[in-house]
Residue, then its C-alpha position, 0 to 999 in steps of 0.5 A: x500500499x502507497x498512501x503516500x503515493x496516492x496522497x502526492x498524486x492528489x495534491x501534484x493534480x490540484x496546484x497544475x496548471x491545467x487543473x486551474x484553467x479546467x475548474x475556471x472553466x466549470x465553475x469549480x474554482x471555490x471548492x477545489x479550492x476547499x479541497x487543496x485547503x484541505x489535504x495540505x494538511x495530511x502529509x503529515x499526518x500520513x507521515x507520522x501514522x507511517x512513522x508510528x506504523x515502522x515502530x510497532x511491535x506490537x501484532x493488533x495494533x500493527x492490523x489497526x495502523x495498516x486498516x487507517x491507512x488503507x482507508x486513507x488511501x481508499x480515498x486519495x485514490x478516490x479522490x485521484x479519481x474525479x480529479x483526473x475526470x476534470x482533468x480529462x473533460x473535452x470543455x469546449x468544443x471543436x465544431x458547432x456541432x458539438x455545441x449542443x451535447x457538450x453543453x448538456x453534459x458539462x452541464x449534468x457532469x459538473x453537477x455530479x462532480x459539485x456534488x462527490x467533491x463536497x462529498x469527499x471534503x466530508x469524508x476528508x474532514x473525518x478521515x482527518x479527525x480519524x488520523x488525527x487522534x490514532x492512539x499509540x502503540x498497543x492502545x485499541x481502536x475504533x470499528x472500520x469507518x465503513x461497515x461491511x457490505x454498506x453502500x455510501x451512495x445517497x441510495x442506501x439499504x437503510x432507507x427504509x420504504x415505509x410506504x405501501x408499495x403502490x402499482x407494484x404490492x402483488x409484484x412484490x409478493x410475487x418476488x418475495x416467494x421466489x426469495x422465500x423458497x425453501x431449499x428443498x423447493x427451489x428449483x436445481x441449478x448451480x449458482x443462487x437464484x438471480x432475480x433481475x429488476x429491468x426498468x427504465x428511468x425513474x420507474x422505481x426499480x431501487x425502491x422496489x429492490x430497497x422494499x423486499x431488502x428490509x421487509x421482516x421476513x426477508x430480514x429472518x430470512x437471511x442471515x447475511x444481507x449486503x447492499x452494493x451500489x455500483x457506479x456507472x463504470x462496472x468495474x470487477x474489483x469495485x464491485x468485489x471490493x464493496x461486498x468485502x471490503x478488501x481491495x486486494x481484488x484483481x481484474x485477473x482473478x478467475x472465479x475460484x478465487x472470487x469465490x474464495x473471498x466472497x464465501x468468506x465474507x457471506x460467513x460460509x454456508x450462511x444464507x444470503x441475500x445480495x443486492x447489484x444496485x444499477x447495474x446497467x453499464x456492462x458492455x461487451x468488453x465486461x462480459x468475462x468479468x461479469x461472467x467470474x462475478x457471478x460464478x463467484x457467488x454460493x448457490x446458498x442466497x438470493x442476488x437481486x440486481x436492479x438494471x436498465x439494460x434487459x441485454x445483461x438477463x440472457x447474459x447472466x442467464x448464461x452463466x446462472x441458470x437460475x436467472x428470473x427477470x421482473x420487469x417494471x412497467x407504467x403504472x396504471x392510472x389507479x395506481x398513479x392516483x394513489x401515489x398522488x395520494x400519498x402527497x396529496x390531500x386526497x381527491x386533490x383537484x389539480x393532482x387529478x388532472x395532472x395524473x396521467x400526463x406523468x404516464x404513470x412514471x413513479x418520480x414523474x407522479x412525486x414532482x408533480x406532487x411536490x410542486x403542486x404542494x410548492x404552489x409556484x404557479x409559472x413553474x407548475x404551468x410550465x411543467x404541466x405544460x412540459x408534461x404535454x409536451x407543449x413546451x418545452x425545457x427552455x434553461x438550466x434552472x428547470x433542468x432539475x435531478x429528475x433529469x440527472x438520469x436522463x442525462x446517464x442514460x445518454x451518456x452510456x450511448x456511444x457516438x453514433x447513437x447520441x445521434x439517434x438519441x438526440x434525433x428523437x426530439x422531433x417527436x410528439x411526447x407518447x409517441x409510438x415509433x417501430x424500430x424500422x422506422x427508425x433504423x431508416x431515419x437514422x440511416x439517411x442521417x448518417x447516424x447508422x455507420x454505413x459498414x452496418x448493412x441493411x438487414x442489421x440496422x435493427x440489432x445495431x440499434x438494440x441497446x438503443x431500443x433497450x435502454x431509451x425505450x419500452x414496448x407498447x402491448x396495445x397496438x394495430x399496426x399489421x403487426x408490427x411491433x411498437x415503442x414508446x421513449x421513456x417519458x423522462x428521457x424524451x422531455x430531456x431530450x427536447x431540452x437537450x436538442x431545442x436549439x437546433x430542432x423544433x416541434x411546431x403546431x398548425x396555428x401556433x402564434x408565431x410559432x415559425x418566426x420564434x426558431x427561424x435562426x437556429x433551427x435544424x430539423x422540424x416537424x410539423x403537427x398537423x390536424x386532419x383537416x389541415x388543407x396545405x403546408x405553410x409558406x411561412x415555413x420556406x423561411x427557415x432555409x438552413x433546414x434540414x429534417x421535415x417531418x410532418x405528423x398528426x395532431x393527436x396521433x400517436x404513431x404514423x396512421x393511415x389515415x390522410x390530412x388533407x394537404x395536396x400538394x407541395x407549395x414550389x415555394x418550399x421546393x426553391x428555398x428549403x434547398x438543404x432538406x435531407x429528410x422529408x416526410x410528408x406521410x398520410x396527405x393527399x398530395x397528387x403529384x412532386x412538384x416541378x421545381x422538386x429537384x431543387x432538393x437534390x440534397x435528400x437522402x430521405x423521401x418518405x410519401x407513403x400513404x398518399x395519393x401519388x400517381x406516378x413517380x416522375x422522371x427527374x426523380x433521377x436528379x436526386x443522387x443522394x437518395x438513400x431511402x424511398x418509401x412509397x408505401x400503401x400510395x394507394x394509387x400509385x400506378x407507375x415508377x419512371x424507369x429513370x429512378x435505375x439511376x439512383x446510384x446510391x439508393x439502398x432502400x424503395x418500399x413499395x408495399x401496399x400499391x395495389x394499382x401498382x402493374x409492373x417495377x422497371x424492367x432495369x430495377x437490376x440496375x440498382x447495384x446500391x439496393x439492399x432492401x425492397x419490397x412489392x407485399x400485397x400490390x396485388x396487380x404485380x404479376x411478375x418480376x423484372x428481368x436480370x434480379x439476380x444482377x441485385x447482389x447487394x439485396x439483403x431484404x426482398x418481400x414479396x417476390x412474384x413467381x410468374x406462371x411463365x417461364x420469364x422469370x425464375x426463381x433459380x434468379x434468386x440463387x446469386x442473391x448470397x447476403x438475403x437476410x430476409x424472403x419471401x415468396x408470392x404465388x407459389x402455385x405457379x411453379x411449374x418447374x421443380x427443378x428450377x426452384x432447386x436452383x434457387x438453393x435457399x438452403x445455401x443461403x447461411x445469412x438466411x434468418x426470415x422466410x415467407x413461402x405463401x401461395x395464393x390463398x384464391x386460387x381454383x386449382x391446387x397445386x398437385x406439386x405443394x408438397x414437392x416444391x416445400x421439401x425443395x424449399x428447404x432452409x438453412x439450420x440458422x432460421x429464426x422465423x417463418x411463414x407457410x401461408x395457404x401451404x396447398x399440402x396434406x402434409x408438412x414437409x420433413x425439415x419440419x417434422x422430424x423428431x429431431x429438431x432441424x430448425x433448432x434456430x427458429x424464434x417465430x412462426x406463424x402457420x397460416x389458412x393450411x385448411x389440408x394438414x392433417x396434423x400439427x407439426x412437433x413445435x414443442x421440441x425447438x428449443x428457442x421458439x418463442x411464438x408461434x401461431x396457427x389459423x386457418x387448420x380448419x382439419x385439425x379437431x384435436x391439440x395433441x401429442x404431435x404437437x407438443x413432438x418427443x419429450x416437447x416442453x416449448x421450452x421458451x414459447x412465450x404467446x400461442x395462438x390458435x386462429x380460426x380452427x373450426x373445428x378444434x374441439x380438445x386441447x389435451x392434457x399431455x403426458x408430461x411435467x414441465x410444459x409451457x414454463x414461459x407461456x405467459x400470453x395465448x389468443x383463441x380467435x374464432x374456435x368456437x367448438x373448442x369447449x376446454x384448455x385441458x393442458x395445465x397452462x401455469x404460467x400464462x397470465x394474459x388470455x384474449x378470446x376474439x369471436x365466437x368462443x362461449x364455450x370456453x367462458x360459459x363453462x363451468x372448468x373451461x379454463x381451470x388449466x390458466x387458473x392459477x396466473x391469469x390475470x388478464x383477460x380479453x373477451x372481443x368481438x363475440x356476437x354470442x355474448x349477452x347480458x344473461x351469460x353467466x361467465x362461468x368459466x370466469x368463476x374458476x380465476x380467483x387471480x382474474x384482475x382486469x376484463x376487456x370487452x370490446x366489440x361486442x355488438x349484441x350486449x346492452x348490459x353487463x353479463x349478470x355472470x360478472x357478480x360473483x367475481x370479486x377478484x376483478x378490479x377493472x372493467x375495461x368496455x370498448x366499441x359495445x354501441x348497445x350497452x346503455x347502463x351499468x347494472x346496480x349489483x356493482x354499488x356492491x363491486x366498489x372496488x372495480x374500477x370501469x374504463x368506457x372506450x370511446x365507441x361506448x356512447x350510452x353509459x350512463x354514470x352512476x357517481x354513487x356506485x361506481x368512478x367512471x375513468x374520464x379525459x383527466x384534463x379538458x381545456x375548458x378547465x384552464x388556458x393553454x397558454x401557447x406562447x403567450x407570457x403572463x405576468x400577472x400573480x393574481x391571474x395565475x392564482x385564478x387559472x390553476x386554483x381558482x375562477x376557471x378562466x378564457x379557453x380561446x387560444x391565440x391563432x394567425x392565419 
């Protein structure tokens, strides 16, 4: 231990000219001056202790001196690290484009540094007092300054959670149940049970972990409990040393040594609990260290870890088989209200109004409650507008510690992903994204390196999606997975990029004039009735990105607004445009001067009324992405489109009147993505398709009934990752199909094989054809549609799985198949859908396969199986261990689910499944954990329904009834299901009244949908969840400055004010 050397290094750094310059630029002069004064007193103290140590004769006292000096060395090393971070900090930008990001980065760096230096000053003062009072040789000394296993972080294990676990109580009890399992009840494994808690910033991960850590039952069950808060940059020695209070651990130490060290602290065979808090910065280069740390823990314990990074879960599961992750979702509205009730008086008027705007984020709910209690009207007005997205934080002073967590997420990203993060400021709060849309925009902007192929872009963005977004469950967008940015992050990014980007609302007072000088990126929010683009947009001459969005829509929409043309003035003035999106408008043609936008790299005209792409398109030589999907009137692409030498993506999906592609399309050598899915008028593909050797995604390749364009043209396309083949009934030459050599396309991950469902003449060679079209073993997604054979190919039915990497499978309209494939033996399959298999009457052992248990299956759908009567109880244990969601759609003869499905939490019954929910015992197999059930478009559902099948579901919490048009009153059987807490009713047009028996269900929350217009309010019986904020309640202030405090007081806490907005024509 060389404590003197560490101290001298600290002194040298503090006295350097570089530190003087950095402290001035970061405004840390006064604080670092205090640190200098404190450190100046230590050399004499340390030298005195070292002298005593050298002269010490009593072994015990020598150990005490060593321990004190080690504590000093640790503190000096910590301080040295902070000072070196200041020295290496880039304070001044190298280029103009770094100004915004660097300003934000330095702002939060300074705040974190100030906090840390102040903490270190207190510790230095304590250390100085402790060392100055060191007893002479032979005297006893006090215990360690920092007890073993205790975190010195601001948020620690002893911050006891006294308030109830609002919105998470059932999850907490579920986790406690797993933690408290007796040794004999545990599943077999080589290590301890690991329980990761995953969630975005402000979702309450640490709060939940503290609740579990301090539970009385946990204290009794675990003799040893340790709380470890890891710093933002994971380090093996730090993690182990925080647990062991020893710095004798090195990166090179293997699992055996680490296990010896950790076991000694965890008292050998004592049952232990370790919390690893804030584990979200482990990168791929850290995996070996992380693996060693996990393997060092003995099996007789539990490990809780909190993280923002879902990618750590599968990695941990590789080395710790007993890993069970828990994902924190936003709180529902009722729980959100309860959170505010913890701080505000019950039914506080303004608290109720702002509940929904907090999007179920506990930290935002708490902070909003704090602002309401402060009664600072102007701050509260601005905060309300920030939450709803009509105002961006403008001043540094408004960046509270709430957004420190957002900055940590931003700082963790790579430089490319930071640009992606900032780009999201263009979208309104609560906007839903698809991964494909984001990847297209980022690639066009150059944020995704050009070396990343098209098929790998989403994988490149996975860290960004995992850490900054959460999946949106309720969507109806053709099966596309939707993501929403964590609200804290979205508010933060709109502040961070406020100088160079703006969201403009049509009709907003002086909107464009306010941003002329600085904006380079803008989105325009329009109403469905908007008829034209504002001419004043032409004043934004430095604009590089322009995206049109519809007000009130949470995602890209196919609902058109009334804009019919692009003004010539915009083409003449916005010559720097690189990204232009005018999706879902009624634009019919491109203006004559459109070719002046020669900097365009991304053009999105999807869902427009455009009829022809003109020849002038060839002048856009930088164009990278051209999106024309669902242009319902598009008939022709000019052959000049083939001159776009840098075009990577051409999306023509859903252009039903497009009858042909340019014959020379094979000349676009750069093309990586082509989709012609749903182009019903397209009957054949162009010649020489094999020349597109860079093609990675080919969707909708049409097989012609002539011998002009053959399947063998696909043979040279060795880089294909995604492929879908259409109209396979037209294949006449099986040798030509074999020459396509699908099995040799080792990059192929997704394959769809589709026959024409409307064909009148079945192809007797369907089985031989599908055998020939065998995909490579690495395939991850498979879809078969309208396959005409009566048996499936051998590569799907073999007792030993061929497609071992398959994750998703969809078998649609297989009307002739007599049996289902053995999907239970596929080790990685997570999603399975079987639809239209009309010959199947029973789900039997064939579906499971030899010893198959569906080990990874998470979602299972059976639909339009009109003759399915029975799902047999398989003679095996441990089946469906991960199955959480089941959908049964229009299977009218299915009377019961006999197979045990112990982990199912969500069940959806669509269209005529009365025998399941109406018969006693019909749903008993899912009763153990089922919490949510949806009954949709059930024309048979009537007010007299007894819901006997639902009465077995003791854990049922949420019932959704949707599209049941014959329902005039809530079913009587509901009154016997006492566990339900939420009843959502949507699109039930004849539902007029709520029954009187609801008065006996005081805890039931009824949520009415937008189409259930005739439901009458029964306030004395039940609370209906209504829109929480109305424009009639208070002024949405736009850009108007309100300086009269009396007026503000009335606006928030008193009389109603005028609600008319100020607009310009």
